[in-house]
C-alpha positions as CSV (number, residue, x, y, z in Angstrom):
1,X,0.0,0.0,0.0
2,X,1.2,3.5,-0.8
3,X,2.4,5.6,2.1
4,X,-0.3,8.0,3.2
5,X,0.5,11.7,3.1
6,X,-1.2,14.6,4.7
7,X,-3.9,16.2,2.6
8,X,-2.5,19.3,1.0
9,X,-4.4,22.2,2.5
10,X,-2.2,25.1,1.5
11,X,-0.6,24.2,-1.8
12,X,-3.6,24.8,-4.1
13,X,-1.6,23.7,-7.1
14,X,-1.8,20.1,-5.9
15,X,-5.6,20.1,-5.8
16,X,-7.2,19.0,-9.1
17,X,-10.9,19.1,-8.8
18,X,-13.3,16.8,-10.6
19,X,-17.0,17.9,-10.9
20,X,-19.4,15.1,-11.6
21,X,-22.5,16.5,-13.2
22,X,-22.5,19.9,-14.9
23,X,-26.0,21.1,-14.5
24,X,-27.4,24.0,-12.4
25,X,-25.2,23.0,-9.4
26,X,-22.0,21.6,-11.0
27,X,-21.3,24.2,-13.6
28,X,-21.3,27.3,-11.2
29,X,-19.0,25.3,-8.9
30,X,-16.7,24.5,-11.8
31,X,-16.5,28.0,-13.1
32,X,-15.7,29.4,-9.6
33,X,-13.2,26.7,-8.6
34,X,-11.3,27.1,-11.9
35,X,-10.3,30.5,-10.7
36,X,-8.1,28.7,-8.2
37,X,-7.6,25.1,-9.2
38,X,-7.4,22.9,-12.3
39,X,-11.0,21.7,-12.7
40,X,-12.3,18.9,-14.8
41,X,-16.0,18.7,-15.4
42,X,-17.4,15.3,-16.3
43,X,-20.9,14.5,-17.6
44,X,-22.2,11.5,-19.5
45,X,-24.4,13.8,-21.6
46,X,-22.2,14.2,-24.7
47,X,-24.4,16.8,-26.3
48,X,-24.2,18.9,-23.1
49,X,-20.4,18.5,-22.8
50,X,-19.9,19.5,-26.5
51,X,-22.1,22.6,-26.0
52,X,-20.0,23.7,-23.0
53,X,-16.7,23.1,-24.9
54,X,-18.0,25.4,-27.6
55,X,-18.9,28.0,-25.0
56,X,-22.7,27.5,-24.9
57,X,-24.6,27.0,-21.7
58,X,-28.2,25.9,-22.4
59,X,-29.2,27.0,-18.9
60,X,-28.3,30.6,-19.9
61,X,-26.2,31.2,-16.7
62,X,-22.8,31.6,-18.3
63,X,-21.3,33.2,-21.4
64,X,-18.6,31.7,-23.5
65,X,-15.8,33.7,-21.8
66,X,-16.6,32.1,-18.5
67,X,-16.5,28.6,-20.0
68,X,-13.1,29.0,-21.8
69,X,-10.9,29.5,-18.7
70,X,-7.4,28.0,-18.8
71,X,-7.9,25.8,-15.8
72,X,-11.4,24.6,-16.8
73,X,-12.0,21.4,-18.9
74,X,-15.1,19.6,-19.9
75,X,-15.2,15.9,-20.8
76,X,-17.5,12.8,-21.1
77,X,-14.5,10.5,-20.7
78,X,-14.6,9.2,-17.1
79,X,-10.9,8.1,-17.3
80,X,-9.8,11.8,-17.3
81,X,-11.0,12.0,-13.7
82,X,-8.1,9.8,-12.6
83,X,-6.0,13.0,-12.5
84,X,-8.2,14.4,-9.8
85,X,-7.7,14.2,-6.0
86,X,-10.9,16.1,-5.1
87,X,-14.3,14.8,-6.4
88,X,-17.5,16.8,-6.1
89,X,-20.7,14.9,-7.0
90,X,-23.6,17.2,-7.9
91,X,-26.1,14.9,-9.5
92,X,-29.9,15.0,-9.1
93,X,-31.7,12.9,-6.5
94,X,-35.3,12.7,-7.7
95,X,-38.2,10.5,-6.5
96,X,-39.5,7.4,-8.3
97,X,-43.1,6.7,-9.4
98,X,-44.0,5.9,-5.8
99,X,-42.5,9.2,-4.5
100,X,-39.6,7.3,-2.8
101,X,-36.0,8.6,-2.9
102,X,-34.2,7.6,-6.1
103,X,-30.4,7.6,-5.4
104,X,-29.4,5.6,-8.5
105,X,-27.5,8.4,-10.3
106,X,-25.5,9.3,-7.2
107,X,-24.8,5.6,-6.2
108,X,-23.6,4.9,-9.8
109,X,-21.4,7.9,-9.8
110,X,-20.0,6.9,-6.4
111,X,-19.3,3.4,-7.6
112,X,-17.4,4.8,-10.6
113,X,-15.3,7.1,-8.4
114,X,-14.5,4.2,-6.0
115,X,-12.8,2.4,-9.0
116,X,-10.3,5.3,-9.4
117,X,-10.1,6.4,-5.8
118,X,-6.5,6.9,-4.5
119,X,-5.0,7.4,-1.0
120,X,-5.6,11.0,0.3
121,X,-8.4,11.7,-2.2
122,X,-11.3,13.8,-0.9
123,X,-15.0,13.3,-2.0
124,X,-17.6,15.9,-1.5
125,X,-21.3,15.3,-2.1
126,X,-23.6,18.3,-2.9
127,X,-26.8,16.3,-3.9
128,X,-29.8,16.4,-1.6
129,X,-30.1,13.4,0.7
130,X,-32.1,12.2,3.7
131,X,-30.0,12.0,6.8
132,X,-27.7,9.0,6.9
133,X,-27.3,8.6,3.1
134,X,-23.6,9.6,3.1
135,X,-22.7,7.5,6.2
136,X,-24.8,4.4,5.6
137,X,-24.9,4.1,1.8
138,X,-22.2,6.1,0.0
139,X,-19.1,5.7,2.2
140,X,-19.6,1.9,2.2
141,X,-19.7,1.9,-1.6
142,X,-16.4,3.9,-1.6
143,X,-14.7,1.5,0.9
144,X,-15.9,-1.7,-0.6
145,X,-14.9,-1.0,-4.2
146,X,-11.6,0.9,-3.6
147,X,-10.3,-1.4,-0.8
148,X,-9.4,1.8,1.0
149,X,-10.4,2.8,4.5
150,X,-12.6,5.8,5.2
151,X,-11.1,8.4,7.6
152,X,-7.7,6.7,7.1
153,X,-7.0,6.6,3.4
154,X,-9.6,9.0,2.1
155,X,-12.1,11.6,3.5
156,X,-15.6,12.6,2.7
157,X,-17.4,15.9,3.0
158,X,-21.0,17.1,2.5
159,X,-22.1,20.6,1.4
160,X,-25.7,20.7,0.2
161,X,-26.4,22.8,-2.8
162,X,-28.4,26.0,-2.5
163,X,-28.6,27.1,-6.2
164,X,-31.7,29.0,-7.2
165,X,-32.1,28.5,-11.0
166,X,-32.9,31.7,-12.8
167,X,-32.0,34.0,-9.9
168,X,-29.5,36.6,-11.0
169,X,-29.2,38.1,-7.5
170,X,-28.5,35.1,-5.3
171,X,-25.6,33.4,-6.9
172,X,-23.3,30.6,-5.6
173,X,-20.7,33.0,-4.2
174,X,-23.1,35.2,-2.2
175,X,-25.2,32.4,-0.6
176,X,-23.8,31.2,2.7
177,X,-22.5,27.6,2.3
178,X,-23.2,24.8,4.7
179,X,-20.1,22.5,5.1
180,X,-19.7,19.3,7.0
181,X,-17.5,16.3,7.5
182,X,-17.3,13.6,10.1
183,X,-13.5,13.8,10.3
184,X,-11.2,16.5,11.5
185,X,-9.2,16.4,8.3
186,X,-12.3,16.4,6.2
187,X,-13.6,19.5,8.0
188,X,-10.3,21.4,7.4
189,X,-10.3,20.4,3.8
190,X,-13.9,21.3,2.9
191,X,-13.5,24.7,4.7
192,X,-10.3,25.4,2.9
193,X,-11.8,24.7,-0.5
194,X,-15.1,26.5,-0.2
195,X,-13.5,29.6,1.4
196,X,-11.8,30.1,-1.9
197,X,-15.1,30.7,-3.8
198,X,-17.8,31.6,-1.2
199,X,-17.8,35.3,-0.3
200,X,-20.9,35.1,1.9
201,X,-19.1,32.8,4.4
202,X,-19.5,29.2,5.6
203,X,-21.7,27.6,8.2
204,X,-20.0,24.6,9.6
205,X,-22.2,21.7,10.8
206,X,-21.0,19.0,13.2
207,X,-21.9,16.0,11.1
208,X,-23.0,15.0,7.6
209,X,-26.4,13.8,9.0
210,X,-27.1,17.2,10.5
211,X,-26.2,18.9,7.2
212,X,-28.4,16.5,5.2
213,X,-31.4,17.2,7.4
214,X,-30.8,20.9,7.2
215,X,-31.2,20.9,3.4
216,X,-34.5,19.0,3.3
217,X,-35.8,21.2,6.2
218,X,-35.2,24.3,4.1
219,X,-37.5,23.2,1.3
220,X,-39.9,21.3,3.5
221,X,-40.7,24.6,5.3
222,X,-41.5,26.3,2.0
223,X,-43.5,23.3,0.9
224,X,-45.8,23.4,4.0
225,X,-46.2,27.2,3.8
226,X,-47.1,27.0,0.1
227,X,-49.8,24.4,1.0
228,X,-51.2,26.8,3.5
229,X,-51.5,29.7,1.0
230,X,-52.9,27.3,-1.6
231,X,-55.7,26.6,0.8
232,X,-56.1,30.3,1.5
233,X,-56.3,31.0,-2.3
234,X,-59.2,28.5,-2.6
235,X,-61.0,30.3,0.1
236,X,-60.3,33.7,-1.4
237,X,-61.7,32.6,-4.8
238,X,-64.8,31.2,-3.1
239,X,-65.3,34.6,-1.4
240,X,-64.2,36.7,-4.4
241,X,-61.2,38.2,-2.6
242,X,-57.8,38.6,-4.2
243,X,-55.3,36.2,-2.6
244,X,-52.3,38.5,-3.4
245,X,-53.9,41.4,-1.6
246,X,-54.5,39.4,1.5
247,X,-51.0,38.0,1.6
248,X,-49.4,41.5,0.9
249,X,-51.6,42.9,3.7
250,X,-50.5,40.2,6.2
251,X,-46.9,40.7,5.2
252,X,-47.0,44.3,6.5
253,X,-46.3,42.7,9.9
254,X,-42.6,42.2,10.4
255,X,-42.6,38.5,11.3
256,X,-45.0,37.3,8.6
257,X,-43.3,34.9,6.1
258,X,-44.4,35.7,2.6
259,X,-45.4,32.9,0.3
260,X,-47.8,32.9,-2.7
261,X,-50.0,30.1,-4.0
262,X,-49.1,28.1,-7.0
263,X,-48.0,24.9,-8.6
264,X,-45.1,23.3,-6.7
265,X,-42.4,22.1,-9.2
266,X,-38.7,21.9,-9.8
267,X,-36.0,19.7,-8.4
268,X,-36.0,21.0,-4.8
269,X,-39.3,22.1,-3.2
270,X,-41.3,19.4,-5.0
271,X,-38.9,16.7,-4.0
272,X,-37.1,17.4,-0.7
273,X,-40.2,17.1,1.5
274,X,-40.7,13.6,0.2
275,X,-37.1,12.7,1.3
276,X,-38.1,14.0,4.8
277,X,-41.2,11.9,4.9
278,X,-39.3,8.9,3.8
279,X,-36.8,9.0,6.7
280,X,-39.6,9.8,9.1
281,X,-41.6,6.8,8.0
282,X,-38.5,4.5,8.0
283,X,-37.9,5.4,11.6
284,X,-41.5,4.8,12.6
285,X,-42.3,8.5,13.0
286,X,-45.3,10.4,11.7
287,X,-45.0,12.3,8.4
288,X,-48.6,13.5,8.4
289,X,-47.8,17.2,7.9
290,X,-45.8,16.5,4.7
291,X,-48.5,14.1,3.5
292,X,-51.3,16.6,3.9
293,X,-49.2,19.4,2.3
294,X,-48.4,17.1,-0.6
295,X,-52.0,16.3,-1.2
296,X,-53.0,20.0,-1.1
297,X,-50.2,21.1,-3.4
298,X,-50.8,18.3,-5.9
299,X,-54.5,19.1,-5.9
300,X,-53.9,22.6,-7.1
301,X,-53.5,21.5,-10.7
302,X,-56.9,19.8,-10.7
303,X,-58.5,22.8,-9.2
304,X,-57.1,25.0,-12.1
305,X,-58.3,22.5,-14.7
306,X,-61.8,22.4,-13.1
307,X,-61.9,26.2,-13.3
308,X,-61.0,26.1,-17.0
309,X,-63.7,23.5,-17.7
310,X,-66.3,25.8,-16.2
311,X,-65.6,28.2,-19.1
312,X,-65.5,25.7,-21.9
313,X,-68.3,24.8,-24.3
314,X,-70.1,21.5,-24.1
315,X,-68.0,20.0,-26.8
316,X,-64.5,19.8,-25.3
317,X,-62.9,19.1,-28.7
318,X,-63.8,22.6,-29.9
319,X,-62.2,24.4,-26.9
320,X,-59.0,26.2,-27.9
321,X,-56.5,27.0,-25.1
322,X,-53.3,29.0,-25.2
323,X,-50.8,28.5,-22.4
324,X,-48.1,31.1,-21.8
325,X,-45.1,29.6,-20.0
326,X,-44.4,26.1,-18.9
327,X,-41.1,26.0,-17.0
328,X,-41.3,25.4,-13.2
329,X,-40.4,29.0,-12.4
330,X,-40.0,32.4,-14.1
331,X,-37.1,33.3,-16.4
332,X,-35.6,29.8,-16.1
333,X,-35.3,27.1,-18.8
334,X,-35.9,24.2,-16.3
335,X,-39.0,22.1,-17.0
336,X,-38.4,19.4,-14.3
337,X,-41.6,18.6,-12.3
338,X,-43.3,21.6,-13.9
339,X,-46.8,22.1,-12.6
340,X,-47.9,23.4,-16.0
341,X,-46.9,20.1,-17.6
342,X,-49.2,18.4,-15.1
343,X,-52.0,20.7,-16.3
344,X,-51.3,19.8,-19.9
345,X,-51.5,16.1,-19.0
346,X,-54.9,16.6,-17.4
347,X,-56.1,18.5,-20.6
348,X,-54.8,15.6,-22.7
349,X,-57.0,13.2,-20.7
350,X,-59.9,15.3,-21.8
351,X,-58.7,15.2,-25.4
352,X,-57.7,18.9,-25.3
353,X,-54.4,19.7,-27.0
354,X,-53.5,23.3,-26.0
355,X,-51.2,25.7,-27.8
356,X,-48.1,26.3,-25.8
357,X,-45.7,29.2,-25.9
358,X,-42.6,29.5,-23.8
359,X,-39.4,31.4,-24.9
360,X,-37.3,28.7,-23.1
361,X,-38.5,25.7,-25.1
362,X,-35.5,25.2,-27.4
363,X,-36.1,21.7,-28.4
364,X,-39.5,20.1,-28.3
365,X,-37.9,16.7,-29.0
366,X,-36.5,16.8,-25.5
367,X,-37.5,13.5,-23.7
368,X,-39.3,15.5,-21.0
369,X,-42.1,16.4,-23.4
370,X,-42.7,12.9,-24.8
371,X,-45.7,12.2,-22.6
372,X,-47.4,15.5,-23.3
373,X,-49.4,16.6,-26.3
374,X,-49.4,20.3,-27.2
375,X,-48.9,22.5,-30.2
376,X,-45.7,24.5,-29.8
377,X,-46.1,28.2,-30.7
378,X,-42.8,30.0,-31.4
379,X,-44.5,33.3,-32.3
380,X,-47.5,34.8,-30.6
381,X,-50.4,35.7,-33.0
382,X,-54.1,36.1,-32.6
383,X,-56.4,33.1,-32.9
384,X,-59.8,31.8,-31.7
385,X,-58.8,31.1,-28.1
386,X,-61.5,30.4,-25.5
387,X,-58.9,30.4,-22.7
388,X,-55.5,32.1,-22.4
389,X,-53.7,30.7,-19.3
390,X,-50.7,32.7,-18.1
391,X,-48.8,29.9,-16.4
392,X,-45.4,31.4,-15.6
393,X,-44.4,34.9,-14.9
394,X,-41.7,35.2,-17.4
395,X,-40.4,38.7,-17.9
396,X,-41.5,38.5,-21.5
397,X,-45.2,38.2,-20.5
398,X,-45.0,41.0,-18.0
399,X,-43.5,43.3,-20.6
400,X,-46.1,42.1,-23.2
401,X,-48.8,43.3,-20.8
402,X,-52.4,42.3,-20.3
403,X,-53.8,44.4,-23.2
404,X,-51.6,42.6,-25.8
405,X,-52.3,39.3,-24.2
406,X,-56.0,39.8,-24.5
407,X,-55.5,40.6,-28.2
408,X,-54.0,37.1,-28.7
409,X,-57.7,36.0,-29.0
410,X,-60.0,37.3,-31.6
411,X,-62.9,36.3,-29.3
412,X,-64.2,39.0,-27.0
413,X,-65.4,36.5,-24.4
414,X,-62.0,34.8,-24.1
415,X,-61.2,34.1,-20.5
416,X,-57.8,35.1,-19.1
417,X,-56.4,32.9,-16.3
418,X,-53.5,34.5,-14.4
419,X,-51.9,31.8,-12.2
420,X,-49.0,34.1,-11.1
421,X,-51.1,37.2,-10.3
422,X,-48.9,39.4,-12.4
423,X,-51.9,41.5,-13.6
424,X,-54.7,43.4,-11.9
425,X,-57.5,41.1,-10.7
426,X,-60.0,43.4,-12.4
427,X,-58.4,42.7,-15.8
428,X,-58.5,38.9,-15.7
429,X,-61.1,36.2,-15.2
430,X,-59.3,34.1,-12.5
431,X,-56.2,34.2,-10.3
432,X,-55.0,31.8,-7.6
């Protein structure tokens, strides 16, 4: 066995960082770390890698000059990662069809890293986990397949991602970073690395389990609060009160947390609470609060469809609907777990195929759209719409304005459904 050496904490030239997964989380890390260290970005999506090599980021977060740094390299050849001694895994952790944690991508990546793991290497996980995932699942994979001993031959850290897609204000460097490790060397190492790129400061947590739980708590809190305002919005519509006005009024008190009703989507808020309920249930604890919130939030799509159906004619095949926006949030090209796509699916069950416009749909052939039927509209023009549904508050639609949106239908009795409350309640037919 090779003689173990102390992990280099001061000589940054010795650190070669390997980023596994170059999506919303991995790419910002890679760009920042490459200011200080040689950084290799690996992804098995060859199209994505080739785009980045050519200086194009499909997520629209980075321009070509940021992707062409001297110390930054993109590859789909896993063997290139053998040069690295720091590995950062940033892969998604979704849920399966039964709403249970799906760790397959992270487990597969960990297994591949274990096959090239060397003495003194350092592995950092940034994916979202339920507490105990690093200790009970991932470290054993690393030990078994590398024949190396954790906390003796290699070390592991955990720093949950806090990226907010589409947010130009809260970026990687100015969001406080949680860092953790179960070993003294691991704690020193992870703090040394992230201090290089995070200007907002670090928040050190005593163990990986505590850090894992803190991440799913962040988004579970939002999930539960959104469920509350979703119920309030149902009440407001029943009583003909504008939900936004009520929330804004309540927010005039200093300690009120402001949340708006809507369709819960994306890869964090829609998923993390289910990781929390999983660990609660596995330990024989109640997860009733998450279960009820999940039922409420999921039911919002059906409530919207039912509202649309009240406006339709008897023959559903003749109804013509235009949907403006389908990403899971405004000014962001991410369609994962989009609530609007759920609405389209419900329309399809009724044999309604809506027209869909979204400036962020670049390629309709993307596999995410395979189970949905819609007519993609690249340019907005007037037609015989019965319903125009503003699904996402993209800046484009705000600038377009309610008057021009109304003119997209040549029918005077066309109903405008404003799911994001971006227009005056008096100018639309329905808001959440």
